[in-house]
N, CA, C and O atoms as CSV, one atom per row, in Angstrom:
chain,resi,resn,atom,element,x,y,z
A,1,MET,N,N,0.899,-1.197,0.010
A,1,MET,CA,C,0.006,0.018,-0.017
A,1,MET,C,C,0.871,1.223,0.026
A,1,MET,O,O,0.540,2.194,-0.655
A,2,GLN,N,N,1.923,1.265,0.740
A,2,GLN,CA,C,2.775,2.426,0.960
A,2,GLN,C,C,3.553,2.540,-0.421
A,2,GLN,O,O,3.797,3.667,-0.851
A,3,ASN,N,N,3.916,1.516,-1.066
A,3,ASN,CA,C,4.651,1.516,-2.298
A,3,ASN,C,C,3.779,2.156,-3.337
A,3,ASN,O,O,4.283,2.905,-4.174
A,4,GLN,N,N,2.468,1.891,-3.323
A,4,GLN,CA,C,1.649,2.444,-4.257
A,4,GLN,C,C,1.396,3.957,-4.072
A,4,GLN,O,O,1.206,4.676,-5.052
A,5,LYS,N,N,1.393,4.434,-2.813
A,5,LYS,CA,C,1.290,5.838,-2.464
A,5,LYS,C,C,2.545,6.543,-3.081
A,5,LYS,O,O,2.394,7.603,-3.690
A,6,LYS,N,N,3.720,6.002,-2.942
A,6,LYS,CA,C,4.903,6.603,-3.444
A,6,LYS,C,C,4.905,6.793,-4.887
A,6,LYS,O,O,5.348,7.825,-5.390
A,7,SER,N,N,4.369,5.724,-5.647
A,7,SER,CA,C,4.345,5.857,-7.091
A,7,SER,C,C,3.380,6.790,-7.529
A,7,SER,O,O,3.592,7.404,-8.575
A,8,ASP,N,N,2.191,7.014,-6.779
A,8,ASP,CA,C,1.212,7.962,-7.174
A,8,ASP,C,C,1.774,9.412,-6.905
A,8,ASP,O,O,1.507,10.330,-7.681
A,9,ASP,N,N,2.534,9.590,-5.817
A,9,ASP,CA,C,3.086,10.893,-5.518
A,9,ASP,C,C,4.202,11.328,-6.530
A,9,ASP,O,O,4.415,12.514,-6.780
A,10,LYS,N,N,4.903,10.291,-7.100
A,10,LYS,CA,C,5.901,10.616,-8.208
A,10,LYS,C,C,5.209,11.076,-9.443
A,10,LYS,O,O,5.635,12.004,-10.132
A,11,GLN,N,N,4.144,10.408,-9.698
A,11,GLN,CA,C,3.397,10.814,-10.930
A,11,GLN,C,C,2.758,12.195,-10.849
A,11,GLN,O,O,2.649,12.922,-11.837
A,12,GLN,N,N,2.343,12.523,-9.634
A,12,GLN,CA,C,1.724,13.872,-9.357
A,12,GLN,C,C,2.839,14.916,-9.421
A,12,GLN,O,O,2.545,16.041,-9.824
A,13,LYS,N,N,4.111,14.635,-9.053
A,13,LYS,CA,C,5.093,15.630,-8.942
A,13,LYS,C,C,5.721,15.821,-10.382
A,13,LYS,O,O,6.483,16.776,-10.537
A,14,LYS,N,N,5.476,15.045,-11.362
A,14,LYS,CA,C,6.088,15.204,-12.621
A,14,LYS,C,C,5.399,16.472,-13.228
A,14,LYS,O,O,4.189,16.651,-13.090
A,15,THR,N,N,6.095,17.224,-13.810
A,15,THR,CA,C,5.596,18.452,-14.460
A,15,THR,C,C,5.360,18.079,-16.008
A,15,THR,O,O,5.989,17.239,-16.651
A,16,ARG,N,N,4.361,18.859,-16.434
A,16,ARG,CA,C,4.026,18.555,-17.944
A,16,ARG,C,C,5.227,19.059,-18.712
A,16,ARG,O,O,5.827,20.089,-18.405
A,17,LYS,N,N,5.531,18.311,-19.680
A,17,LYS,CA,C,6.599,18.512,-20.677
A,17,LYS,C,C,6.019,19.266,-21.886
A,17,LYS,O,O,4.828,19.162,-22.178
A,18,THR,N,N,6.866,20.017,-22.574
A,18,THR,CA,C,6.549,20.671,-23.748
A,18,THR,C,C,6.677,19.617,-24.798
A,18,THR,O,O,7.274,18.568,-24.557
A,19,ILE,N,N,6.113,19.878,-26.000
A,19,ILE,CA,C,6.268,19.041,-27.172
A,19,ILE,C,C,7.723,18.909,-27.500
A,19,ILE,O,O,8.187,17.806,-27.791
A,20,LEU,N,N,8.497,20.040,-27.462
A,20,LEU,CA,C,9.958,19.953,-27.786
A,20,LEU,C,C,10.685,19.215,-26.675
A,20,LEU,O,O,11.624,18.482,-26.988
A,21,GLY,N,N,10.359,19.335,-25.513
A,21,GLY,CA,C,10.978,18.752,-24.501
A,21,GLY,C,C,10.732,17.178,-24.475
A,21,GLY,O,O,11.551,16.434,-23.936
A,22,ALA,N,N,9.703,16.754,-25.009
A,22,ALA,CA,C,9.361,15.351,-25.135
A,22,ALA,C,C,10.292,14.721,-26.023
A,22,ALA,O,O,10.617,13.557,-25.788
A,23,PHE,N,N,10.816,15.394,-27.115
A,23,PHE,CA,C,11.800,14.806,-27.968
A,23,PHE,C,C,13.283,14.837,-27.544
A,23,PHE,O,O,14.093,14.077,-28.075
A,24,PHE,N,N,13.620,15.678,-26.629
A,24,PHE,CA,C,14.942,15.918,-26.162
A,24,PHE,C,C,15.189,15.266,-24.731
A,24,PHE,O,O,16.309,14.896,-24.379
A,25,ALA,N,N,14.081,15.158,-23.953
A,25,ALA,CA,C,14.282,14.572,-22.622
A,25,ALA,C,C,14.314,13.122,-22.504
A,25,ALA,O,O,13.595,12.489,-23.277
A,26,ARG,N,N,14.981,12.536,-21.718
A,26,ARG,CA,C,14.978,11.109,-21.443
A,26,ARG,C,C,14.068,10.655,-20.387
A,26,ARG,O,O,14.208,11.125,-19.257
A,27,GLU,N,N,13.133,9.776,-20.635
A,27,GLU,CA,C,12.397,9.212,-19.701
A,27,GLU,C,C,13.015,8.325,-18.649
A,27,GLU,O,O,14.108,7.817,-18.898
A,28,GLU,N,N,12.435,8.097,-17.528
A,28,GLU,CA,C,12.975,7.123,-16.604
A,28,GLU,C,C,12.672,5.711,-17.061
A,28,GLU,O,O,11.512,5.397,-17.323
A,29,PRO,N,N,13.682,4.839,-17.167
A,29,PRO,CA,C,13.497,3.445,-17.604
A,29,PRO,C,C,12.447,2.757,-16.781
A,29,PRO,O,O,12.380,2.942,-15.565
A,30,ASP,N,N,11.642,1.978,-17.419
A,30,ASP,CA,C,10.564,1.133,-16.813
A,30,ASP,C,C,11.315,-0.174,-16.284
A,30,ASP,O,O,11.786,-0.979,-17.087
A,31,LYS,N,N,11.405,-0.348,-14.969
A,31,LYS,CA,C,12.177,-1.444,-14.433
A,31,LYS,C,C,11.482,-2.753,-14.608
A,31,LYS,O,O,12.104,-3.815,-14.633
A,32,GLU,N,N,10.056,-2.658,-14.740
A,32,GLU,CA,C,9.268,-3.844,-14.833
A,32,GLU,C,C,9.170,-4.433,-16.192
A,32,GLU,O,O,8.816,-5.601,-16.348
A,33,TYR,N,N,9.489,-3.613,-17.223
A,33,TYR,CA,C,9.155,-3.938,-18.649
A,33,TYR,C,C,9.997,-5.159,-19.085
A,33,TYR,O,O,9.502,-6.217,-19.474
A,34,LEU,N,N,11.391,-4.891,-18.976
A,34,LEU,CA,C,12.302,-5.891,-19.469
A,34,LEU,C,C,12.189,-7.188,-18.854
A,34,LEU,O,O,12.215,-8.165,-19.602
A,35,PRO,N,N,12.059,-7.366,-17.541
A,35,PRO,CA,C,11.909,-8.729,-16.995
A,35,PRO,C,C,10.531,-9.425,-17.394
A,35,PRO,O,O,10.454,-10.635,-17.607
A,36,GLU,N,N,9.459,-8.555,-17.474
A,36,GLU,CA,C,8.214,-9.092,-18.091
A,36,GLU,C,C,8.384,-9.550,-19.457
A,36,GLU,O,O,7.872,-10.614,-19.805
A,37,LEU,N,N,9.114,-8.780,-20.328
A,37,LEU,CA,C,9.198,-9.207,-21.784
A,37,LEU,C,C,10.134,-10.420,-21.819
A,37,LEU,O,O,9.877,-11.300,-22.639
A,38,LYS,N,N,11.140,-10.548,-21.050
A,38,LYS,CA,C,11.984,-11.826,-21.038
A,38,LYS,C,C,11.178,-13.039,-20.649
A,38,LYS,O,O,11.332,-14.128,-21.201
A,39,GLY,N,N,10.239,-12.794,-19.596
A,39,GLY,CA,C,9.472,-13.885,-19.167
A,39,GLY,C,C,8.496,-14.306,-20.263
A,39,GLY,O,O,8.218,-15.492,-20.439
A,40,GLN,N,N,8.029,-13.415,-20.924
A,40,GLN,CA,C,6.990,-13.728,-22.041
A,40,GLN,C,C,7.795,-14.500,-23.175
A,40,GLN,O,O,7.267,-15.443,-23.763
A,41,TRP,N,N,9.002,-14.104,-23.447
A,41,TRP,CA,C,9.765,-14.709,-24.463
A,41,TRP,C,C,10.101,-16.174,-24.122
A,41,TRP,O,O,10.010,-17.113,-24.913
A,42,ALA,N,N,10.495,-16.241,-22.853
A,42,ALA,CA,C,10.881,-17.626,-22.269
A,42,ALA,C,C,9.672,-18.564,-22.326
A,42,ALA,O,O,9.858,-19.762,-22.534
A,43,SER,N,N,8.471,-18.081,-22.153
A,43,SER,CA,C,7.286,-18.921,-22.083
A,43,SER,C,C,6.792,-19.352,-23.415
A,43,SER,O,O,5.941,-20.236,-23.514
A,44,MET,N,N,7.313,-18.738,-24.457
A,44,MET,CA,C,6.982,-19.060,-25.847
A,44,MET,C,C,7.604,-20.439,-26.292
A,44,MET,O,O,8.759,-20.731,-25.982
A,45,GLU,N,N,6.844,-21.227,-26.986
A,45,GLU,CA,C,7.571,-22.322,-27.575
A,45,GLU,C,C,8.359,-21.883,-28.834
A,45,GLU,O,O,8.231,-20.779,-29.364
A,46,LYS,N,N,9.204,-22.888,-29.263
A,46,LYS,CA,C,10.093,-22.549,-30.443
A,46,LYS,C,C,9.252,-22.103,-31.632
A,46,LYS,O,O,9.536,-21.131,-32.331
A,47,GLY,N,N,8.150,-22.924,-31.815
A,47,GLY,CA,C,7.369,-22.503,-33.091
A,47,GLY,C,C,6.772,-21.214,-33.015
A,47,GLY,O,O,6.628,-20.548,-34.040
A,48,GLN,N,N,6.391,-20.776,-31.842
A,48,GLN,CA,C,5.783,-19.487,-31.638
A,48,GLN,C,C,6.819,-18.257,-31.851
A,48,GLN,O,O,6.518,-17.173,-32.349
A,49,ARG,N,N,8.096,-18.636,-31.377
A,49,ARG,CA,C,9.089,-17.577,-31.552
A,49,ARG,C,C,9.388,-17.322,-33.008
A,49,ARG,O,O,9.567,-16.196,-33.472
A,50,VAL,N,N,9.433,-18.558,-33.764
A,50,VAL,CA,C,9.700,-18.398,-35.164
A,50,VAL,C,C,8.549,-17.690,-35.889
A,50,VAL,O,O,8.823,-16.911,-36.802
A,51,LYS,N,N,7.343,-17.904,-35.553
A,51,LYS,CA,C,6.165,-17.256,-36.108
A,51,LYS,C,C,6.379,-15.695,-35.762
A,51,LYS,O,O,6.309,-14.839,-36.644
A,52,PHE,N,N,6.614,-15.428,-34.575
A,52,PHE,CA,C,6.844,-14.046,-34.238
A,52,PHE,C,C,7.842,-13.357,-34.987
A,52,PHE,O,O,7.636,-12.254,-35.492
A,53,ALA,N,N,9.041,-14.050,-35.081
A,53,ALA,CA,C,10.128,-13.493,-35.874
A,53,ALA,C,C,9.831,-13.173,-37.381
A,53,ALA,O,O,10.169,-12.124,-37.930
A,54,ILE,N,N,9.135,-14.242,-38.003
A,54,ILE,CA,C,8.766,-14.075,-39.289
A,54,ILE,C,C,7.674,-12.915,-39.441
A,54,ILE,O,O,7.758,-12.131,-40.386
A,55,GLY,N,N,6.710,-12.825,-38.554
A,55,GLY,CA,C,5.711,-11.749,-38.480
A,55,GLY,C,C,6.388,-10.421,-38.488
A,55,GLY,O,O,6.024,-9.509,-39.231
A,56,ALA,N,N,7.413,-10.323,-37.618
A,56,ALA,CA,C,8.170,-9.002,-37.567
A,56,ALA,C,C,8.842,-8.665,-38.797
A,56,ALA,O,O,8.848,-7.499,-39.193
A,57,MET,N,N,9.429,-9.630,-39.455
A,57,MET,CA,C,10.043,-9.368,-40.665
A,57,MET,C,C,9.184,-9.049,-41.911
A,57,MET,O,O,9.571,-8.290,-42.800
A,58,VAL,N,N,7.931,-9.712,-41.912
A,58,VAL,CA,C,6.888,-9.341,-42.831
A,58,VAL,C,C,6.416,-8.017,-42.572
A,58,VAL,O,O,6.303,-7.256,-43.533
A,59,GLY,N,N,6.090,-7.582,-41.301
A,59,GLY,CA,C,5.727,-6.264,-41.033
A,59,GLY,C,C,6.685,-5.174,-41.425
A,59,GLY,O,O,6.258,-4.105,-41.861
A,60,LEU,N,N,7.979,-5.416,-41.280
A,60,LEU,CA,C,9.018,-4.543,-41.717
A,60,LEU,C,C,9.050,-4.373,-43.141
A,60,LEU,O,O,9.213,-3.278,-43.680
A,61,ALA,N,N,8.892,-5.481,-43.763
A,61,ALA,CA,C,8.866,-5.384,-45.383
A,61,ALA,C,C,7.621,-4.637,-45.885
A,61,ALA,O,O,7.675,-3.943,-46.901
A,62,ILE,N,N,6.503,-4.786,-45.167
A,62,ILE,CA,C,5.166,-4.034,-45.541
A,62,ILE,C,C,5.477,-2.553,-45.339
A,62,ILE,O,O,5.157,-1.716,-46.183
A,63,PHE,N,N,6.091,-2.252,-44.232
A,63,PHE,CA,C,6.371,-0.814,-43.763
A,63,PHE,C,C,7.312,-0.172,-44.816
A,63,PHE,O,O,7.078,0.932,-45.308
A,64,ILE,N,N,8.416,-0.950,-45.138
A,64,ILE,CA,C,9.373,-0.300,-46.115
A,64,ILE,C,C,8.694,-0.161,-47.554
A,64,ILE,O,O,8.908,0.847,-48.228
A,65,ALA,N,N,7.919,-1.132,-47.985
A,65,ALA,CA,C,7.172,-1.132,-49.238
A,65,ALA,C,C,6.275,0.132,-49.215
A,65,ALA,O,O,6.259,0.884,-50.189
A,66,ALA,N,N,5.575,0.356,-48.179
A,66,ALA,CA,C,4.749,1.497,-48.054
A,66,ALA,C,C,5.418,2.780,-48.135
A,66,ALA,O,O,4.919,3.692,-48.795
A,67,LEU,N,N,6.568,2.924,-47.479
A,67,LEU,CA,C,7.433,4.079,-47.648
A,67,LEU,C,C,7.824,4.316,-49.041
A,67,LEU,O,O,7.724,5.444,-49.524
A,68,ILE,N,N,8.272,3.300,-49.725
A,68,ILE,CA,C,8.706,3.446,-51.111
A,68,ILE,C,C,7.594,3.762,-52.017
A,68,ILE,O,O,7.829,4.447,-53.013
A,69,MET,N,N,6.376,3.322,-51.770
A,69,MET,CA,C,5.231,3.611,-52.634
A,69,MET,C,C,4.834,5.138,-52.413
A,69,MET,O,O,4.427,5.827,-53.348
A,70,VAL,N,N,4.972,5.593,-51.188
A,70,VAL,CA,C,4.563,6.936,-50.884
A,70,VAL,C,C,5.681,7.861,-51.588
A,70,VAL,O,O,5.379,8.904,-52.166
A,71,TYR,N,N,6.832,7.442,-51.498
A,71,TYR,CA,C,7.958,8.159,-52.303
A,71,TYR,C,C,7.717,8.367,-53.688
A,71,TYR,O,O,7.822,9.477,-54.208
A,72,MET,N,N,7.349,7.181,-54.395
A,72,MET,CA,C,7.113,7.089,-55.756
A,72,MET,C,C,5.865,7.895,-56.138
A,72,MET,O,O,5.842,8.432,-57.245
A,73,VAL,N,N,4.815,8.020,-55.291
A,73,VAL,CA,C,3.547,8.785,-55.560
A,73,VAL,C,C,4.028,10.250,-55.495
A,73,VAL,O,O,3.757,11.038,-56.401
A,74,ILE,N,N,4.725,10.594,-54.441
A,74,ILE,CA,C,5.118,12.040,-54.317
A,74,ILE,C,C,6.036,12.483,-55.452
A,74,ILE,O,O,5.895,13.570,-56.012
A,75,SER,N,N,7.016,11.565,-55.781
A,75,SER,CA,C,7.932,11.862,-56.884
A,75,SER,C,C,7.132,12.028,-58.157
A,75,SER,O,O,7.449,12.949,-58.909
A,76,GLY,N,N,6.102,11.208,-58.484
A,76,GLY,CA,C,5.313,11.355,-59.583
A,76,GLY,C,C,4.466,12.619,-59.634
A,76,GLY,O,O,4.290,13.241,-60.681
A,77,ILE,N,N,3.947,12.976,-58.453
A,77,ILE,CA,C,3.203,14.334,-58.454
A,77,ILE,C,C,4.046,15.538,-58.700
A,77,ILE,O,O,3.600,16.528,-59.280
A,78,ILE,N,N,5.313,15.445,-58.239
A,78,ILE,CA,C,6.265,16.592,-58.332
A,78,ILE,C,C,6.637,16.785,-59.773
A,78,ILE,O,O,6.655,17.899,-60.297
A,79,SER,N,N,6.948,15.613,-60.433
A,79,SER,CA,C,7.532,15.705,-61.896
A,79,SER,C,C,6.489,15.677,-62.907
A,79,SER,O,O,6.784,15.741,-64.100
């Protein structure tokens, strides 16, 4: 209970950042995120890990293709 109060106090003490400050300021690292992520990865079976990696690569390929298509459209409009 006391631990929860401290985290609530920290959130209230944080000042609002400007938009420009959000780009240049470093946030405090989340200490719970990495162990949780490692636990999720360890709980996955080998087949699930392969599917995840292939899905990430396909997603990256789609993203790059979309960027190239937007570039081609803009290039075609300009010329």
